[in-house]
TINUFI-903573 format. One record per residue: residue number from 1; residue in one letter; x, y, z of N, C-alpha, C, O in turn. Coordinates in nm, 3 decimals, padded with zeros to 5 digits, always signed. Layout:
<nodes>
<node seq="NUM" type="A" n_X="X" n_Y="Y" n_Z="Z" ca_X="X" ca_Y="Y" ca_Z="Z" c_X="X" c_Y="Y" c_Z="Z" o_X="X" o_Y="Y" o_Z="Z"/>
...
</nodes>
This chain:
<nodes>
<node seq="1" type="M" n_X="+00.085" n_Y="-00.118" n_Z="+00.000" ca_X="+00.000" ca_Y="+00.000" ca_Z="+00.000" c_X="+00.089" c_Y="+00.124" c_Z="+00.000" o_X="+00.188" o_Y="+00.130" o_Z="+00.074"/>
<node seq="2" type="K" n_X="+00.055" n_Y="+00.219" n_Z="-00.081" ca_X="+00.132" ca_Y="+00.343" ca_Z="-00.091" c_X="+00.109" c_Y="+00.430" c_Z="+00.034" o_X="-00.003" o_Y="+00.442" o_Z="+00.082"/>
<node seq="3" type="A" n_X="+00.217" n_Y="+00.490" n_Z="+00.083" ca_X="+00.208" ca_Y="+00.576" ca_Z="+00.201" c_X="+00.127" c_Y="+00.702" c_Z="+00.170" o_X="+00.132" o_Y="+00.754" o_Z="+00.059"/>
<node seq="4" type="L" n_X="+00.055" n_Y="+00.748" n_Z="+00.268" ca_X="-00.023" ca_Y="+00.870" ca_Z="+00.255" c_X="+00.071" c_Y="+00.991" c_Z="+00.255" o_X="+00.161" o_Y="+01.000" o_Z="+00.338"/>
<node seq="5" type="T" n_X="+00.049" n_Y="+01.081" n_Z="+00.161" ca_X="+00.123" ca_Y="+01.206" ca_Z="+00.160" c_X="+00.024" c_Y="+01.321" c_Z="+00.159" o_X="-00.082" o_Y="+01.314" o_Z="+00.097"/>
<node seq="6" type="L" n_X="+00.059" n_Y="+01.426" n_Z="+00.228" ca_X="-00.026" ca_Y="+01.545" ca_Z="+00.237" c_X="+00.044" c_Y="+01.659" c_Z="+00.165" o_X="+00.164" o_Y="+01.680" o_Z="+00.182"/>
<node seq="7" type="H" n_X="-00.031" n_Y="+01.732" n_Z="+00.084" ca_X="+00.028" ca_Y="+01.837" ca_Z="+00.003" c_X="-00.021" c_Y="+01.976" c_Z="+00.042" o_X="+00.016" o_Y="+02.074" o_Z="-00.023"/>
<node seq="8" type="N" n_X="-00.102" n_Y="+01.987" n_Z="+00.145" ca_X="-00.155" ca_Y="+02.116" ca_Z="+00.187" c_X="-00.066" c_Y="+02.173" c_Z="+00.297" o_X="-00.064" o_Y="+02.119" o_Z="+00.408"/>
<node seq="9" type="P" n_X="+00.008" n_Y="+02.281" n_Z="+00.270" ca_X="+00.102" ca_Y="+02.334" ca_Z="+00.369" c_X="+00.034" c_Y="+02.387" c_Z="+00.495" o_X="+00.098" o_Y="+02.401" o_Z="+00.599"/>
<node seq="10" type="S" n_X="-00.096" n_Y="+02.417" n_Z="+00.488" ca_X="-00.165" ca_Y="+02.467" ca_Z="+00.608" c_X="-00.212" c_Y="+02.354" c_Z="+00.698" o_X="-00.261" o_Y="+02.379" o_Z="+00.808"/>
<node seq="11" type="L" n_X="-00.199" n_Y="+02.230" n_Z="+00.653" ca_X="-00.239" ca_Y="+02.114" ca_Z="+00.733" c_X="-00.120" c_Y="+02.069" c_Z="+00.815" o_X="-00.035" o_Y="+01.993" o_Z="+00.768"/>
<node seq="12" type="T" n_X="-00.114" n_Y="+02.116" n_Z="+00.938" ca_X="-00.002" ca_Y="+02.086" ca_Z="+01.026" c_X="-00.051" c_Y="+02.016" c_Z="+01.151" o_X="-00.171" o_Y="+02.011" o_Z="+01.179"/>
<node seq="13" type="K" n_X="+00.042" n_Y="+01.961" n_Z="+01.226" ca_X="+00.008" ca_Y="+01.898" ca_Z="+01.354" c_X="-00.065" c_Y="+01.997" c_Z="+01.444" o_X="-00.162" o_Y="+01.961" o_Z="+01.509"/>
<node seq="14" type="E" n_X="-00.017" n_Y="+02.120" n_Z="+01.446" ca_X="-00.077" ca_Y="+02.222" ca_Z="+01.532" c_X="-00.221" c_Y="+02.254" c_Z="+01.492" o_X="-00.308" o_Y="+02.268" o_Z="+01.578"/>
<node seq="15" type="T" n_X="-00.246" n_Y="+02.267" n_Z="+01.361" ca_X="-00.383" ca_Y="+02.298" ca_Z="+01.319" c_X="-00.476" c_Y="+02.181" c_Z="+01.346" o_X="-00.592" o_Y="+02.201" o_Z="+01.381"/>
<node seq="16" type="L" n_X="-00.427" n_Y="+02.059" n_Z="+01.328" ca_X="-00.510" ca_Y="+01.942" ca_Z="+01.358" c_X="-00.542" c_Y="+01.933" c_Z="+01.507" o_X="-00.655" o_Y="+01.902" o_Z="+01.544"/>
<node seq="17" type="L" n_X="-00.443" n_Y="+01.959" n_Z="+01.592" ca_X="-00.467" ca_Y="+01.956" ca_Z="+01.737" c_X="-00.562" c_Y="+02.067" c_Z="+01.779" o_X="-00.645" o_Y="+02.047" o_Z="+01.868"/>
<node seq="18" type="Q" n_X="-00.552" n_Y="+02.183" n_Z="+01.716" ca_X="-00.645" ca_Y="+02.292" ca_Z="+01.745" c_X="-00.787" c_Y="+02.252" c_Z="+01.707" o_X="-00.881" o_Y="+02.277" o_Z="+01.782"/>
<node seq="19" type="K" n_X="-00.801" n_Y="+02.188" n_Z="+01.591" ca_X="-00.933" ca_Y="+02.142" ca_Z="+01.546" c_X="-00.988" c_Y="+02.038" c_Z="+01.643" o_X="-01.108" o_Y="+02.036" o_Z="+01.670"/>
<node seq="20" type="A" n_X="-00.903" n_Y="+01.951" n_Z="+01.694" ca_X="-00.947" ca_Y="+01.851" ca_Z="+01.792" c_X="-00.997" c_Y="+01.918" c_Z="+01.919" o_X="-01.094" o_Y="+01.873" o_Z="+01.980"/>
<node seq="21" type="D" n_X="-00.931" n_Y="+02.027" n_Z="+01.960" ca_X="-00.975" ca_Y="+02.102" ca_Z="+02.078" c_X="-01.110" c_Y="+02.167" c_Z="+02.056" o_X="-01.190" o_Y="+02.179" o_Z="+02.149"/>
<node seq="22" type="E" n_X="-01.137" n_Y="+02.209" n_Z="+01.933" ca_X="-01.261" ca_Y="+02.281" ca_Z="+01.901" c_X="-01.379" c_Y="+02.188" c_Z="+01.873" o_X="-01.494" o_Y="+02.230" o_Z="+01.884"/>
<node seq="23" type="T" n_X="-01.352" n_Y="+02.062" n_Z="+01.838" ca_X="-01.456" ca_Y="+01.969" ca_Z="+01.795" c_X="-01.494" c_Y="+01.876" c_Z="+01.909" o_X="-01.410" o_Y="+01.800" o_Z="+01.957"/>
<node seq="24" type="P" n_X="-01.621" n_Y="+01.881" n_Z="+01.955" ca_X="-01.662" ca_Y="+01.792" ca_Z="+02.063" c_X="-01.642" c_Y="+01.645" c_Z="+02.025" o_X="-01.682" o_Y="+01.601" o_Z="+01.918"/>
<node seq="25" type="G" n_X="-01.579" n_Y="+01.570" n_Z="+02.114" ca_X="-01.558" ca_Y="+01.428" ca_Z="+02.093" c_X="-01.438" c_Y="+01.392" c_Z="+02.009" o_X="-01.409" o_Y="+01.273" o_Z="+01.991"/>
<node seq="26" type="A" n_X="-01.367" n_Y="+01.491" n_Z="+01.955" ca_X="-01.254" ca_Y="+01.460" ca_Z="+01.866" c_X="-01.142" c_Y="+01.388" c_Z="+01.939" o_X="-01.079" o_Y="+01.298" o_Z="+01.882"/>
<node seq="27" type="W" n_X="-01.116" n_Y="+01.425" n_Z="+02.063" ca_X="-01.007" ca_Y="+01.360" ca_Z="+02.136" c_X="-01.037" c_Y="+01.213" c_Z="+02.159" o_X="-00.945" o_Y="+01.131" o_Z="+02.162"/>
<node seq="28" type="I" n_X="-01.164" n_Y="+01.178" n_Z="+02.175" ca_X="-01.200" ca_Y="+01.036" ca_Z="+02.190" c_X="-01.165" c_Y="+00.962" c_Z="+02.062" o_X="-01.112" o_Y="+00.851" o_Z="+02.067"/>
<node seq="29" type="G" n_X="-01.195" n_Y="+01.021" n_Z="+01.947" ca_X="-01.161" ca_Y="+00.960" ca_Z="+01.819" c_X="-01.012" c_Y="+00.942" c_Z="+01.801" o_X="-00.966" o_Y="+00.841" o_Z="+01.748"/>
<node seq="30" type="I" n_X="-00.935" n_Y="+01.041" n_Z="+01.846" ca_X="-00.789" ca_Y="+01.032" ca_Z="+01.836" c_X="-00.738" c_Y="+00.920" c_Z="+01.925" o_X="-00.648" o_Y="+00.846" o_Z="+01.886"/>
<node seq="31" type="R" n_X="-00.792" n_Y="+00.908" n_Z="+02.044" ca_X="-00.751" ca_Y="+00.799" ca_Z="+02.135" c_X="-00.787" c_Y="+00.663" c_Z="+02.077" o_X="-00.708" o_Y="+00.569" o_Z="+02.084"/>
<node seq="32" type="I" n_X="-00.906" n_Y="+00.652" n_Z="+02.020" ca_X="-00.946" ca_Y="+00.526" ca_Z="+01.958" c_X="-00.852" c_Y="+00.491" c_Z="+01.843" o_X="-00.810" o_Y="+00.377" o_Z="+01.829"/>
<node seq="33" type="A" n_X="-00.819" n_Y="+00.590" n_Z="+01.761" ca_X="-00.726" ca_Y="+00.566" ca_Z="+01.649" c_X="-00.591" c_Y="+00.519" c_Z="+01.701" o_X="-00.531" o_Y="+00.428" o_Z="+01.645"/>
<node seq="34" type="G" n_X="-00.543" n_Y="+00.580" n_Z="+01.808" ca_X="-00.416" ca_Y="+00.539" ca_Z="+01.869" c_X="-00.422" c_Y="+00.395" c_Z="+01.919" o_X="-00.327" o_Y="+00.319" o_Z="+01.899"/>
<node seq="35" type="M" n_X="-00.531" n_Y="+00.359" n_Z="+01.983" ca_X="-00.546" ca_Y="+00.222" ca_Z="+02.033" c_X="-00.552" c_Y="+00.122" c_Z="+01.917" o_X="-00.497" o_Y="+00.013" o_Z="+01.926"/>
<node seq="36" type="L" n_X="-00.620" n_Y="+00.160" n_Z="+01.809" ca_X="-00.626" ca_Y="+00.071" ca_Z="+01.693" c_X="-00.487" c_Y="+00.049" c_Z="+01.633" o_X="-00.454" o_Y="-00.061" o_Z="+01.590"/>
<node seq="37" type="L" n_X="-00.407" n_Y="+00.154" n_Z="+01.631" ca_X="-00.270" ca_Y="+00.139" ca_Z="+01.580" c_X="-00.189" c_Y="+00.045" c_Z="+01.669" o_X="-00.116" o_Y="-00.040" o_Z="+01.619"/>
<node seq="38" type="I" n_X="-00.203" n_Y="+00.060" n_Z="+01.800" ca_X="-00.131" ca_Y="-00.028" ca_Z="+01.893" c_X="-00.177" c_Y="-00.173" c_Z="+01.874" o_X="-00.096" o_Y="-00.264" o_Z="+01.871"/>
<node seq="39" type="L" n_X="-00.308" n_Y="-00.193" n_Z="+01.861" ca_X="-00.360" ca_Y="-00.328" ca_Z="+01.842" c_X="-00.315" c_Y="-00.389" c_Z="+01.709" o_X="-00.310" o_Y="-00.511" o_Z="+01.696"/>
<node seq="40" type="S" n_X="-00.284" n_Y="-00.303" n_Z="+01.611" ca_X="-00.238" ca_Y="-00.356" ca_Z="+01.482" c_X="-00.087" c_Y="-00.374" c_Z="+01.478" o_X="-00.031" o_Y="-00.408" o_Z="+01.373"/>
<node seq="41" type="G" n_X="-00.020" n_Y="-00.352" n_Z="+01.591" ca_X="+00.122" ca_Y="-00.382" ca_Z="+01.597" c_X="+00.216" c_Y="-00.264" c_Z="+01.611" o_X="+00.337" o_Y="-00.283" o_Z="+01.626"/>
<node seq="42" type="W" n_X="+00.164" n_Y="-00.143" n_Z="+01.608" ca_X="+00.252" ca_Y="-00.027" ca_Z="+01.626" c_X="+00.302" c_Y="-00.024" c_Z="+01.770" o_X="+00.232" o_Y="-00.067" o_Z="+01.862"/>
<node seq="43" type="K" n_X="+00.423" n_Y="+00.027" n_Z="+01.789" ca_X="+00.476" ca_Y="+00.047" ca_Z="+01.924" c_X="+00.417" c_Y="+00.176" c_Z="+01.979" o_X="+00.386" o_Y="+00.269" o_Z="+01.904"/>
<node seq="44" type="S" n_X="+00.401" n_Y="+00.182" n_Z="+02.111" ca_X="+00.342" ca_Y="+00.300" ca_Z="+02.173" c_X="+00.424" c_Y="+00.426" c_Z="+02.143" o_X="+00.368" o_Y="+00.535" o_Z="+02.130"/>
<node seq="45" type="T" n_X="+00.554" n_Y="+00.411" n_Z="+02.133" ca_X="+00.637" ca_Y="+00.527" ca_Z="+02.101" c_X="+00.611" c_Y="+00.576" c_Z="+01.959" o_X="+00.618" o_Y="+00.697" o_Z="+01.933"/>
<node seq="46" type="Q" n_X="+00.580" n_Y="+00.485" n_Z="+01.866" ca_X="+00.548" ca_Y="+00.525" ca_Z="+01.730" c_X="+00.416" c_Y="+00.601" c_Z="+01.726" o_X="+00.402" o_Y="+00.701" o_Z="+01.656"/>
<node seq="47" type="V" n_X="+00.318" n_Y="+00.552" n_Z="+01.802" ca_X="+00.187" ca_Y="+00.618" ca_Z="+01.807" c_X="+00.202" c_Y="+00.755" c_Z="+01.870" o_X="+00.144" o_Y="+00.852" o_Z="+01.822"/>
<node seq="48" type="A" n_X="+00.279" n_Y="+00.765" n_Z="+01.977" ca_X="+00.299" ca_Y="+00.893" ca_Z="+02.044" c_X="+00.367" c_Y="+00.993" c_Z="+01.951" o_X="+00.333" o_Y="+01.111" o_Z="+01.951"/>
<node seq="49" type="E" n_X="+00.463" n_Y="+00.946" n_Z="+01.873" ca_X="+00.534" ca_Y="+01.032" ca_Z="+01.779" c_X="+00.440" c_Y="+01.080" c_Z="+01.669" o_X="+00.448" o_Y="+01.195" o_Z="+01.625"/>
<node seq="50" type="L" n_X="+00.352" n_Y="+00.991" n_Z="+01.625" ca_X="+00.256" ca_Y="+01.028" ca_Z="+01.520" c_X="+00.164" c_Y="+01.136" c_Z="+01.568" o_X="+00.077" o_Y="+01.180" o_Z="+01.494"/>
</nodes>
């Protein structure tokens, strides 16, 4: 599978985290995504870095 690449320079970690702060329930979705990555074999340090 080809790796995902993002080409929008305004799409940054900071803007995504700000959007998560503004959107009700977004942090729950982020935590669920992190847990799914761990369950699929990612190391916790890799998920934290992501």
